[in-house]
mmCIF entry with sequence, helices, sheets and N, C-alpha, C, O atoms, coordinates in Angstrom:
data_MODEL
# 
_entry.id   MODEL 
# 
_entity.id                         1 
_entity.type                       polymer 
_entity.pdbx_number_of_molecules   1 
# 
_entity_poly.entity_id                      1 
_entity_poly.type                           'polypeptide(L)' 
_entity_poly.nstd_linkage                   no 
_entity_poly.nstd_monomer                   no 
_entity_poly.pdbx_seq_one_letter_code       
;(UNK)(UNK)(UNK)(UNK)(UNK)(UNK)(UNK)(UNK)(UNK)(UNK)(UNK)(UNK)(UNK)(UNK)(UNK)(UNK)
(UNK)(UNK)(UNK)(UNK)(UNK)(UNK)(UNK)(UNK)(UNK)(UNK)(UNK)(UNK)(UNK)(UNK)(UNK)(UNK)
(UNK)(UNK)(UNK)(UNK)(UNK)(UNK)(UNK)(UNK)(UNK)(UNK)(UNK)(UNK)(UNK)(UNK)(UNK)(UNK)
(UNK)
;
_entity_poly.pdbx_seq_one_letter_code_can   XXXXXXXXXXXXXXXXXXXXXXXXXXXXXXXXXXXXXXXXXXXXXXXXX 
_entity_poly.pdbx_strand_id                 A 
# 
loop_
_entity_poly_seq.entity_id 
_entity_poly_seq.num 
_entity_poly_seq.mon_id 
_entity_poly_seq.hetero 
1 1  UNK n 
1 2  UNK n 
1 3  UNK n 
1 4  UNK n 
1 5  UNK n 
1 6  UNK n 
1 7  UNK n 
1 8  UNK n 
1 9  UNK n 
1 10 UNK n 
1 11 UNK n 
1 12 UNK n 
1 13 UNK n 
1 14 UNK n 
1 15 UNK n 
1 16 UNK n 
1 17 UNK n 
1 18 UNK n 
1 19 UNK n 
1 20 UNK n 
1 21 UNK n 
1 22 UNK n 
1 23 UNK n 
1 24 UNK n 
1 25 UNK n 
1 26 UNK n 
1 27 UNK n 
1 28 UNK n 
1 29 UNK n 
1 30 UNK n 
1 31 UNK n 
1 32 UNK n 
1 33 UNK n 
1 34 UNK n 
1 35 UNK n 
1 36 UNK n 
1 37 UNK n 
1 38 UNK n 
1 39 UNK n 
1 40 UNK n 
1 41 UNK n 
1 42 UNK n 
1 43 UNK n 
1 44 UNK n 
1 45 UNK n 
1 46 UNK n 
1 47 UNK n 
1 48 UNK n 
1 49 UNK n 
# 
_struct_asym.id          A 
_struct_asym.entity_id   1 
# 
_struct_conf.conf_type_id            HELX_P 
_struct_conf.id                      HELX_P1 
_struct_conf.pdbx_PDB_helix_id       AA1 
_struct_conf.beg_label_comp_id       UNK 
_struct_conf.beg_label_asym_id       A 
_struct_conf.beg_label_seq_id        2 
_struct_conf.pdbx_beg_PDB_ins_code   ? 
_struct_conf.end_label_comp_id       UNK 
_struct_conf.end_label_asym_id       A 
_struct_conf.end_label_seq_id        48 
_struct_conf.pdbx_end_PDB_ins_code   ? 
_struct_conf.beg_auth_comp_id        UNK 
_struct_conf.beg_auth_asym_id        A 
_struct_conf.beg_auth_seq_id         2 
_struct_conf.end_auth_comp_id        UNK 
_struct_conf.end_auth_asym_id        A 
_struct_conf.end_auth_seq_id         48 
_struct_conf.pdbx_PDB_helix_class    1 
_struct_conf.details                 ? 
_struct_conf.pdbx_PDB_helix_length   47 
# 
_struct_conf_type.id          HELX_P 
_struct_conf_type.criteria    ? 
_struct_conf_type.reference   ? 
# 
loop_
_atom_site.group_PDB 
_atom_site.id 
_atom_site.type_symbol 
_atom_site.label_atom_id 
_atom_site.label_alt_id 
_atom_site.label_comp_id 
_atom_site.label_asym_id 
_atom_site.label_entity_id 
_atom_site.label_seq_id 
_atom_site.pdbx_PDB_ins_code 
_atom_site.Cartn_x 
_atom_site.Cartn_y 
_atom_site.Cartn_z 
_atom_site.occupancy 
_atom_site.B_iso_or_equiv 
_atom_site.pdbx_formal_charge 
_atom_site.auth_seq_id 
_atom_site.auth_comp_id 
_atom_site.auth_asym_id 
_atom_site.auth_atom_id 
_atom_site.pdbx_PDB_model_num 
ATOM 1   N N  . UNK A 1 1  ? 0.830  -1.204 0.000   1.00 0.00 ? 1  UNK A N  1 
ATOM 2   C CA . UNK A 1 1  ? 0.000  0.000  0.000   1.00 0.00 ? 1  UNK A CA 1 
ATOM 3   C C  . UNK A 1 1  ? 0.869  1.261  0.000   1.00 0.00 ? 1  UNK A C  1 
ATOM 4   O O  . UNK A 1 1  ? 0.680  2.158  -0.822  1.00 0.00 ? 1  UNK A O  1 
ATOM 5   N N  . UNK A 1 2  ? 1.815  1.315  0.925   1.00 0.00 ? 2  UNK A N  1 
ATOM 6   C CA . UNK A 1 2  ? 2.691  2.491  0.990   1.00 0.00 ? 2  UNK A CA 1 
ATOM 7   C C  . UNK A 1 2  ? 3.510  2.620  -0.293  1.00 0.00 ? 2  UNK A C  1 
ATOM 8   O O  . UNK A 1 2  ? 3.793  3.722  -0.763  1.00 0.00 ? 2  UNK A O  1 
ATOM 9   N N  . UNK A 1 3  ? 3.885  1.457  -0.850  1.00 0.00 ? 3  UNK A N  1 
ATOM 10  C CA . UNK A 1 3  ? 4.658  1.486  -2.096  1.00 0.00 ? 3  UNK A CA 1 
ATOM 11  C C  . UNK A 1 3  ? 3.822  2.084  -3.228  1.00 0.00 ? 3  UNK A C  1 
ATOM 12  O O  . UNK A 1 3  ? 4.337  2.830  -4.060  1.00 0.00 ? 3  UNK A O  1 
ATOM 13  N N  . UNK A 1 4  ? 2.526  1.750  -3.253  1.00 0.00 ? 4  UNK A N  1 
ATOM 14  C CA . UNK A 1 4  ? 1.634  2.314  -4.271  1.00 0.00 ? 4  UNK A CA 1 
ATOM 15  C C  . UNK A 1 4  ? 1.545  3.829  -4.135  1.00 0.00 ? 4  UNK A C  1 
ATOM 16  O O  . UNK A 1 4  ? 1.548  4.553  -5.131  1.00 0.00 ? 4  UNK A O  1 
ATOM 17  N N  . UNK A 1 5  ? 1.466  4.301  -2.892  1.00 0.00 ? 5  UNK A N  1 
ATOM 18  C CA . UNK A 1 5  ? 1.387  5.746  -2.650  1.00 0.00 ? 5  UNK A CA 1 
ATOM 19  C C  . UNK A 1 5  ? 2.681  6.417  -3.104  1.00 0.00 ? 5  UNK A C  1 
ATOM 20  O O  . UNK A 1 5  ? 2.655  7.479  -3.727  1.00 0.00 ? 5  UNK A O  1 
ATOM 21  N N  . UNK A 1 6  ? 3.815  5.784  -2.786  1.00 0.00 ? 6  UNK A N  1 
ATOM 22  C CA . UNK A 1 6  ? 5.105  6.327  -3.219  1.00 0.00 ? 6  UNK A CA 1 
ATOM 23  C C  . UNK A 1 6  ? 5.188  6.391  -4.743  1.00 0.00 ? 6  UNK A C  1 
ATOM 24  O O  . UNK A 1 6  ? 5.672  7.371  -5.309  1.00 0.00 ? 6  UNK A O  1 
ATOM 25  N N  . UNK A 1 7  ? 4.712  5.333  -5.396  1.00 0.00 ? 7  UNK A N  1 
ATOM 26  C CA . UNK A 1 7  ? 4.750  5.304  -6.856  1.00 0.00 ? 7  UNK A CA 1 
ATOM 27  C C  . UNK A 1 7  ? 3.827  6.362  -7.452  1.00 0.00 ? 7  UNK A C  1 
ATOM 28  O O  . UNK A 1 7  ? 4.171  7.000  -8.447  1.00 0.00 ? 7  UNK A O  1 
ATOM 29  N N  . UNK A 1 8  ? 2.667  6.548  -6.853  1.00 0.00 ? 8  UNK A N  1 
ATOM 30  C CA . UNK A 1 8  ? 1.730  7.564  -7.336  1.00 0.00 ? 8  UNK A CA 1 
ATOM 31  C C  . UNK A 1 8  ? 2.328  8.960  -7.176  1.00 0.00 ? 8  UNK A C  1 
ATOM 32  O O  . UNK A 1 8  ? 2.196  9.806  -8.061  1.00 0.00 ? 8  UNK A O  1 
ATOM 33  N N  . UNK A 1 9  ? 2.981  9.192  -6.047  1.00 0.00 ? 9  UNK A N  1 
ATOM 34  C CA . UNK A 1 9  ? 3.616  10.492 -5.810  1.00 0.00 ? 9  UNK A CA 1 
ATOM 35  C C  . UNK A 1 9  ? 4.747  10.724 -6.810  1.00 0.00 ? 9  UNK A C  1 
ATOM 36  O O  . UNK A 1 9  ? 4.894  11.822 -7.347  1.00 0.00 ? 9  UNK A O  1 
ATOM 37  N N  . UNK A 1 10 ? 5.535  9.694  -7.055  1.00 0.00 ? 10 UNK A N  1 
ATOM 38  C CA . UNK A 1 10 ? 6.636  9.805  -8.020  1.00 0.00 ? 10 UNK A CA 1 
ATOM 39  C C  . UNK A 1 10 ? 6.082  10.040 -9.431  1.00 0.00 ? 10 UNK A C  1 
ATOM 40  O O  . UNK A 1 10 ? 6.632  10.829 -10.199 1.00 0.00 ? 10 UNK A O  1 
ATOM 41  N N  . UNK A 1 11 ? 5.004  9.354  -9.755  1.00 0.00 ? 11 UNK A N  1 
ATOM 42  C CA . UNK A 1 11 ? 4.368  9.522  -11.060 1.00 0.00 ? 11 UNK A CA 1 
ATOM 43  C C  . UNK A 1 11 ? 3.893  10.964 -11.242 1.00 0.00 ? 11 UNK A C  1 
ATOM 44  O O  . UNK A 1 11 ? 4.096  11.562 -12.298 1.00 0.00 ? 11 UNK A O  1 
ATOM 45  N N  . UNK A 1 12 ? 3.267  11.510 -10.216 1.00 0.00 ? 12 UNK A N  1 
ATOM 46  C CA . UNK A 1 12 ? 2.792  12.893 -10.262 1.00 0.00 ? 12 UNK A CA 1 
ATOM 47  C C  . UNK A 1 12 ? 3.964  13.855 -10.418 1.00 0.00 ? 12 UNK A C  1 
ATOM 48  O O  . UNK A 1 12 ? 3.903  14.798 -11.208 1.00 0.00 ? 12 UNK A O  1 
ATOM 49  N N  . UNK A 1 13 ? 5.023  13.611 -9.664  1.00 0.00 ? 13 UNK A N  1 
ATOM 50  C CA . UNK A 1 13 ? 6.217  14.461 -9.739  1.00 0.00 ? 13 UNK A CA 1 
ATOM 51  C C  . UNK A 1 13 ? 6.802  14.438 -11.150 1.00 0.00 ? 13 UNK A C  1 
ATOM 52  O O  . UNK A 1 13 ? 7.180  15.478 -11.689 1.00 0.00 ? 13 UNK A O  1 
ATOM 53  N N  . UNK A 1 14 ? 6.874  13.251 -11.740 1.00 0.00 ? 14 UNK A N  1 
ATOM 54  C CA . UNK A 1 14 ? 7.429  13.126 -13.087 1.00 0.00 ? 14 UNK A CA 1 
ATOM 55  C C  . UNK A 1 14 ? 6.535  13.795 -14.128 1.00 0.00 ? 14 UNK A C  1 
ATOM 56  O O  . UNK A 1 14 ? 7.029  14.408 -15.075 1.00 0.00 ? 14 UNK A O  1 
ATOM 57  N N  . UNK A 1 15 ? 5.230  13.678 -13.952 1.00 0.00 ? 15 UNK A N  1 
ATOM 58  C CA . UNK A 1 15 ? 4.307  14.347 -14.880 1.00 0.00 ? 15 UNK A CA 1 
ATOM 59  C C  . UNK A 1 15 ? 4.496  15.863 -14.829 1.00 0.00 ? 15 UNK A C  1 
ATOM 60  O O  . UNK A 1 15 ? 4.465  16.533 -15.860 1.00 0.00 ? 15 UNK A O  1 
ATOM 61  N N  . UNK A 1 16 ? 4.690  16.396 -13.624 1.00 0.00 ? 16 UNK A N  1 
ATOM 62  C CA . UNK A 1 16 ? 4.929  17.836 -13.482 1.00 0.00 ? 16 UNK A CA 1 
ATOM 63  C C  . UNK A 1 16 ? 6.238  18.242 -14.155 1.00 0.00 ? 16 UNK A C  1 
ATOM 64  O O  . UNK A 1 16 ? 6.317  19.285 -14.804 1.00 0.00 ? 16 UNK A O  1 
ATOM 65  N N  . UNK A 1 17 ? 7.262  17.406 -13.994 1.00 0.00 ? 17 UNK A N  1 
ATOM 66  C CA . UNK A 1 17 ? 8.545  17.698 -14.639 1.00 0.00 ? 17 UNK A CA 1 
ATOM 67  C C  . UNK A 1 17 ? 8.404  17.705 -16.160 1.00 0.00 ? 17 UNK A C  1 
ATOM 68  O O  . UNK A 1 17 ? 8.990  18.547 -16.839 1.00 0.00 ? 17 UNK A O  1 
ATOM 69  N N  . UNK A 1 18 ? 7.629  16.769 -16.684 1.00 0.00 ? 18 UNK A N  1 
ATOM 70  C CA . UNK A 1 18 ? 7.413  16.715 -18.129 1.00 0.00 ? 18 UNK A CA 1 
ATOM 71  C C  . UNK A 1 18 ? 6.690  17.975 -18.598 1.00 0.00 ? 18 UNK A C  1 
ATOM 72  O O  . UNK A 1 18 ? 7.033  18.539 -19.637 1.00 0.00 ? 18 UNK A O  1 
ATOM 73  N N  . UNK A 1 19 ? 5.686  18.418 -17.832 1.00 0.00 ? 19 UNK A N  1 
ATOM 74  C CA . UNK A 1 19 ? 4.977  19.656 -18.189 1.00 0.00 ? 19 UNK A CA 1 
ATOM 75  C C  . UNK A 1 19 ? 5.933  20.839 -18.201 1.00 0.00 ? 19 UNK A C  1 
ATOM 76  O O  . UNK A 1 19 ? 5.901  21.662 -19.115 1.00 0.00 ? 19 UNK A O  1 
ATOM 77  N N  . UNK A 1 20 ? 6.791  20.923 -17.175 1.00 0.00 ? 20 UNK A N  1 
ATOM 78  C CA . UNK A 1 20 ? 7.760  22.020 -17.109 1.00 0.00 ? 20 UNK A CA 1 
ATOM 79  C C  . UNK A 1 20 ? 8.711  21.963 -18.298 1.00 0.00 ? 20 UNK A C  1 
ATOM 80  O O  . UNK A 1 20 ? 9.035  22.987 -18.899 1.00 0.00 ? 20 UNK A O  1 
ATOM 81  N N  . UNK A 1 21 ? 9.153  20.754 -18.630 1.00 0.00 ? 21 UNK A N  1 
ATOM 82  C CA . UNK A 1 21 ? 10.064 20.572 -19.764 1.00 0.00 ? 21 UNK A CA 1 
ATOM 83  C C  . UNK A 1 21 ? 9.386  21.007 -21.056 1.00 0.00 ? 21 UNK A C  1 
ATOM 84  O O  . UNK A 1 21 ? 9.987  21.706 -21.872 1.00 0.00 ? 21 UNK A O  1 
ATOM 85  N N  . UNK A 1 22 ? 8.146  20.597 -21.240 1.00 0.00 ? 22 UNK A N  1 
ATOM 86  C CA . UNK A 1 22 ? 7.413  20.964 -22.453 1.00 0.00 ? 22 UNK A CA 1 
ATOM 87  C C  . UNK A 1 22 ? 7.234  22.476 -22.559 1.00 0.00 ? 22 UNK A C  1 
ATOM 88  O O  . UNK A 1 22 ? 7.355  23.047 -23.642 1.00 0.00 ? 22 UNK A O  1 
ATOM 89  N N  . UNK A 1 23 ? 6.945  23.122 -21.423 1.00 0.00 ? 23 UNK A N  1 
ATOM 90  C CA . UNK A 1 23 ? 6.810  24.586 -21.422 1.00 0.00 ? 23 UNK A CA 1 
ATOM 91  C C  . UNK A 1 23 ? 8.135  25.244 -21.789 1.00 0.00 ? 23 UNK A C  1 
ATOM 92  O O  . UNK A 1 23 ? 8.169  26.197 -22.567 1.00 0.00 ? 23 UNK A O  1 
ATOM 93  N N  . UNK A 1 24 ? 9.225  24.729 -21.225 1.00 0.00 ? 24 UNK A N  1 
ATOM 94  C CA . UNK A 1 24 ? 10.548 25.293 -21.506 1.00 0.00 ? 24 UNK A CA 1 
ATOM 95  C C  . UNK A 1 24 ? 10.900 25.124 -22.982 1.00 0.00 ? 24 UNK A C  1 
ATOM 96  O O  . UNK A 1 24 ? 11.447 26.036 -23.602 1.00 0.00 ? 24 UNK A O  1 
ATOM 97  N N  . UNK A 1 25 ? 10.587 23.960 -23.541 1.00 0.00 ? 25 UNK A N  1 
ATOM 98  C CA . UNK A 1 25 ? 10.863 23.718 -24.958 1.00 0.00 ? 25 UNK A CA 1 
ATOM 99  C C  . UNK A 1 25 ? 10.047 24.669 -25.824 1.00 0.00 ? 25 UNK A C  1 
ATOM 100 O O  . UNK A 1 25 ? 10.563 25.226 -26.793 1.00 0.00 ? 25 UNK A O  1 
ATOM 101 N N  . UNK A 1 26 ? 8.787  24.855 -25.482 1.00 0.00 ? 26 UNK A N  1 
ATOM 102 C CA . UNK A 1 26 ? 7.934  25.777 -26.243 1.00 0.00 ? 26 UNK A CA 1 
ATOM 103 C C  . UNK A 1 26 ? 8.495  27.192 -26.210 1.00 0.00 ? 26 UNK A C  1 
ATOM 104 O O  . UNK A 1 26 ? 8.508  27.896 -27.219 1.00 0.00 ? 26 UNK A O  1 
ATOM 105 N N  . UNK A 1 27 ? 8.956  27.590 -25.037 1.00 0.00 ? 27 UNK A N  1 
ATOM 106 C CA . UNK A 1 27 ? 9.527  28.938 -24.898 1.00 0.00 ? 27 UNK A CA 1 
ATOM 107 C C  . UNK A 1 27 ? 10.801 29.073 -25.738 1.00 0.00 ? 27 UNK A C  1 
ATOM 108 O O  . UNK A 1 27 ? 11.012 30.093 -26.394 1.00 0.00 ? 27 UNK A O  1 
ATOM 109 N N  . UNK A 1 28 ? 11.640 28.048 -25.714 1.00 0.00 ? 28 UNK A N  1 
ATOM 110 C CA . UNK A 1 28 ? 12.860 28.073 -26.524 1.00 0.00 ? 28 UNK A CA 1 
ATOM 111 C C  . UNK A 1 28 ? 12.537 28.107 -28.014 1.00 0.00 ? 28 UNK A C  1 
ATOM 112 O O  . UNK A 1 28 ? 13.191 28.815 -28.780 1.00 0.00 ? 28 UNK A O  1 
ATOM 113 N N  . UNK A 1 29 ? 11.529 27.340 -28.422 1.00 0.00 ? 29 UNK A N  1 
ATOM 114 C CA . UNK A 1 29 ? 11.132 27.346 -29.829 1.00 0.00 ? 29 UNK A CA 1 
ATOM 115 C C  . UNK A 1 29 ? 10.620 28.723 -30.241 1.00 0.00 ? 29 UNK A C  1 
ATOM 116 O O  . UNK A 1 29 ? 10.916 29.199 -31.337 1.00 0.00 ? 29 UNK A O  1 
ATOM 117 N N  . UNK A 1 30 ? 9.855  29.356 -29.365 1.00 0.00 ? 30 UNK A N  1 
ATOM 118 C CA . UNK A 1 30 ? 9.344  30.695 -29.660 1.00 0.00 ? 30 UNK A CA 1 
ATOM 119 C C  . UNK A 1 30 ? 10.493 31.695 -29.752 1.00 0.00 ? 30 UNK A C  1 
ATOM 120 O O  . UNK A 1 30 ? 10.523 32.537 -30.650 1.00 0.00 ? 30 UNK A O  1 
ATOM 121 N N  . UNK A 1 31 ? 11.446 31.597 -28.806 1.00 0.00 ? 31 UNK A N  1 
ATOM 122 C CA . UNK A 1 31 ? 12.616 32.484 -28.832 1.00 0.00 ? 31 UNK A CA 1 
ATOM 123 C C  . UNK A 1 31 ? 13.417 32.288 -30.115 1.00 0.00 ? 31 UNK A C  1 
ATOM 124 O O  . UNK A 1 31 ? 13.913 33.251 -30.700 1.00 0.00 ? 31 UNK A O  1 
ATOM 125 N N  . UNK A 1 32 ? 13.540 31.037 -30.547 1.00 0.00 ? 32 UNK A N  1 
ATOM 126 C CA . UNK A 1 32 ? 14.264 30.741 -31.779 1.00 0.00 ? 32 UNK A CA 1 
ATOM 127 C C  . UNK A 1 32 ? 13.565 31.386 -32.974 1.00 0.00 ? 32 UNK A C  1 
ATOM 128 O O  . UNK A 1 32 ? 14.214 32.000 -33.821 1.00 0.00 ? 32 UNK A O  1 
ATOM 129 N N  . UNK A 1 33 ? 12.245 31.246 -33.040 1.00 0.00 ? 33 UNK A N  1 
ATOM 130 C CA . UNK A 1 33 ? 11.495 31.857 -34.139 1.00 0.00 ? 33 UNK A CA 1 
ATOM 131 C C  . UNK A 1 33 ? 11.642 33.375 -34.117 1.00 0.00 ? 33 UNK A C  1 
ATOM 132 O O  . UNK A 1 33 ? 11.822 34.000 -35.162 1.00 0.00 ? 33 UNK A O  1 
ATOM 133 N N  . UNK A 1 34 ? 11.564 33.961 -32.936 1.00 0.00 ? 34 UNK A N  1 
ATOM 134 C CA . UNK A 1 34 ? 11.724 35.413 -32.814 1.00 0.00 ? 34 UNK A CA 1 
ATOM 135 C C  . UNK A 1 34 ? 13.109 35.847 -33.302 1.00 0.00 ? 34 UNK A C  1 
ATOM 136 O O  . UNK A 1 34 ? 13.240 36.829 -34.033 1.00 0.00 ? 34 UNK A O  1 
ATOM 137 N N  . UNK A 1 35 ? 14.131 35.106 -32.891 1.00 0.00 ? 35 UNK A N  1 
ATOM 138 C CA . UNK A 1 35 ? 15.500 35.440 -33.294 1.00 0.00 ? 35 UNK A CA 1 
ATOM 139 C C  . UNK A 1 35 ? 15.675 35.299 -34.801 1.00 0.00 ? 35 UNK A C  1 
ATOM 140 O O  . UNK A 1 35 ? 16.319 36.132 -35.439 1.00 0.00 ? 35 UNK A O  1 
ATOM 141 N N  . UNK A 1 36 ? 15.101 34.244 -35.365 1.00 0.00 ? 36 UNK A N  1 
ATOM 142 C CA . UNK A 1 36 ? 15.204 34.050 -36.810 1.00 0.00 ? 36 UNK A CA 1 
ATOM 143 C C  . UNK A 1 36 ? 14.521 35.193 -37.558 1.00 0.00 ? 36 UNK A C  1 
ATOM 144 O O  . UNK A 1 36 ? 15.026 35.666 -38.576 1.00 0.00 ? 36 UNK A O  1 
ATOM 145 N N  . UNK A 1 37 ? 13.380 35.629 -37.051 1.00 0.00 ? 37 UNK A N  1 
ATOM 146 C CA . UNK A 1 37 ? 12.664 36.740 -37.690 1.00 0.00 ? 37 UNK A CA 1 
ATOM 147 C C  . UNK A 1 37 ? 13.487 38.024 -37.604 1.00 0.00 ? 37 UNK A C  1 
ATOM 148 O O  . UNK A 1 37 ? 13.586 38.770 -38.578 1.00 0.00 ? 37 UNK A O  1 
ATOM 149 N N  . UNK A 1 38 ? 14.077 38.276 -36.433 1.00 0.00 ? 38 UNK A N  1 
ATOM 150 C CA . UNK A 1 38 ? 14.919 39.469 -36.275 1.00 0.00 ? 38 UNK A CA 1 
ATOM 151 C C  . UNK A 1 38 ? 16.118 39.408 -37.212 1.00 0.00 ? 38 UNK A C  1 
ATOM 152 O O  . UNK A 1 38 ? 16.510 40.419 -37.795 1.00 0.00 ? 38 UNK A O  1 
ATOM 153 N N  . UNK A 1 39 ? 16.698 38.218 -37.355 1.00 0.00 ? 39 UNK A N  1 
ATOM 154 C CA . UNK A 1 39 ? 17.843 38.062 -38.257 1.00 0.00 ? 39 UNK A CA 1 
ATOM 155 C C  . UNK A 1 39 ? 17.450 38.355 -39.695 1.00 0.00 ? 39 UNK A C  1 
ATOM 156 O O  . UNK A 1 39 ? 18.218 38.972 -40.434 1.00 0.00 ? 39 UNK A O  1 
ATOM 157 N N  . UNK A 1 40 ? 16.254 37.917 -40.102 1.00 0.00 ? 40 UNK A N  1 
ATOM 158 C CA . UNK A 1 40 ? 15.790 38.198 -41.463 1.00 0.00 ? 40 UNK A CA 1 
ATOM 159 C C  . UNK A 1 40 ? 15.648 39.703 -41.677 1.00 0.00 ? 40 UNK A C  1 
ATOM 160 O O  . UNK A 1 40 ? 16.049 40.232 -42.713 1.00 0.00 ? 40 UNK A O  1 
ATOM 161 N N  . UNK A 1 41 ? 15.077 40.380 -40.695 1.00 0.00 ? 41 UNK A N  1 
ATOM 162 C CA . UNK A 1 41 ? 14.900 41.830 -40.794 1.00 0.00 ? 41 UNK A CA 1 
ATOM 163 C C  . UNK A 1 41 ? 16.258 42.521 -40.887 1.00 0.00 ? 41 UNK A C  1 
ATOM 164 O O  . UNK A 1 41 ? 16.457 43.407 -41.718 1.00 0.00 ? 41 UNK A O  1 
ATOM 165 N N  . UNK A 1 42 ? 17.186 42.110 -40.029 1.00 0.00 ? 42 UNK A N  1 
ATOM 166 C CA . UNK A 1 42 ? 18.522 42.713 -40.056 1.00 0.00 ? 42 UNK A CA 1 
ATOM 167 C C  . UNK A 1 42 ? 19.226 42.439 -41.376 1.00 0.00 ? 42 UNK A C  1 
ATOM 168 O O  . UNK A 1 42 ? 19.906 43.316 -41.910 1.00 0.00 ? 42 UNK A O  1 
ATOM 169 N N  . UNK A 1 43 ? 19.071 41.238 -41.905 1.00 0.00 ? 43 UNK A N  1 
ATOM 170 C CA . UNK A 1 43 ? 19.701 40.895 -43.183 1.00 0.00 ? 43 UNK A CA 1 
ATOM 171 C C  . UNK A 1 43 ? 19.144 41.770 -44.301 1.00 0.00 ? 43 UNK A C  1 
ATOM 172 O O  . UNK A 1 43 ? 19.890 42.233 -45.164 1.00 0.00 ? 43 UNK A O  1 
ATOM 173 N N  . UNK A 1 44 ? 17.840 41.994 -44.284 1.00 0.00 ? 44 UNK A N  1 
ATOM 174 C CA . UNK A 1 44 ? 17.231 42.869 -45.299 1.00 0.00 ? 44 UNK A CA 1 
ATOM 175 C C  . UNK A 1 44 ? 17.745 44.298 -45.170 1.00 0.00 ? 44 UNK A C  1 
ATOM 176 O O  . UNK A 1 44 ? 18.007 44.960 -46.173 1.00 0.00 ? 44 UNK A O  1 
ATOM 177 N N  . UNK A 1 45 ? 17.888 44.769 -43.941 1.00 0.00 ? 45 UNK A N  1 
ATOM 178 C CA . UNK A 1 45 ? 18.400 46.125 -43.720 1.00 0.00 ? 45 UNK A CA 1 
ATOM 179 C C  . UNK A 1 45 ? 19.838 46.254 -44.214 1.00 0.00 ? 45 UNK A C  1 
ATOM 180 O O  . UNK A 1 45 ? 20.219 47.277 -44.783 1.00 0.00 ? 45 UNK A O  1 
ATOM 181 N N  . UNK A 1 46 ? 20.634 45.205 -43.991 1.00 0.00 ? 46 UNK A N  1 
ATOM 182 C CA . UNK A 1 46 ? 22.023 45.236 -44.458 1.00 0.00 ? 46 UNK A CA 1 
ATOM 183 C C  . UNK A 1 46 ? 22.091 45.246 -45.980 1.00 0.00 ? 46 UNK A C  1 
ATOM 184 O O  . UNK A 1 46 ? 22.939 45.927 -46.558 1.00 0.00 ? 46 UNK A O  1 
ATOM 185 N N  . UNK A 1 47 ? 21.210 44.501 -46.628 1.00 0.00 ? 47 UNK A N  1 
ATOM 186 C CA . UNK A 1 47 ? 21.200 44.473 -48.097 1.00 0.00 ? 47 UNK A CA 1 
ATOM 187 C C  . UNK A 1 47 ? 20.875 45.845 -48.674 1.00 0.00 ? 47 UNK A C  1 
ATOM 188 O O  . UNK A 1 47 ? 21.376 46.209 -49.738 1.00 0.00 ? 47 UNK A O  1 
ATOM 189 N N  . UNK A 1 48 ? 20.043 46.599 -47.977 1.00 0.00 ? 48 UNK A N  1 
ATOM 190 C CA . UNK A 1 48 ? 19.645 47.929 -48.455 1.00 0.00 ? 48 UNK A CA 1 
ATOM 191 C C  . UNK A 1 48 ? 20.805 48.909 -48.421 1.00 0.00 ? 48 UNK A C  1 
ATOM 192 O O  . UNK A 1 48 ? 20.833 49.863 -49.199 1.00 0.00 ? 48 UNK A O  1 
ATOM 193 N N  . UNK A 1 49 ? 21.765 48.685 -47.528 1.00 0.00 ? 49 UNK A N  1 
ATOM 194 C CA . UNK A 1 49 ? 22.867 49.637 -47.358 1.00 0.00 ? 49 UNK A CA 1 
ATOM 195 C C  . UNK A 1 49 ? 23.920 49.486 -48.421 1.00 0.00 ? 49 UNK A C  1 
ATOM 196 O O  . UNK A 1 49 ? 24.912 50.215 -48.416 1.00 0.00 ? 49 UNK A O  1 
# 
């Protein structure tokens, strides 16, 4: 019984970690897209000069 409770608690902890990881990955992907867009804008500005 206690082992089941420990496993359930560990399962919950791991699920939370996965959610945090997924959020962090999403944020990194968004930052990457933002940076790529800024780079495109800067590249266009450099071509104009």
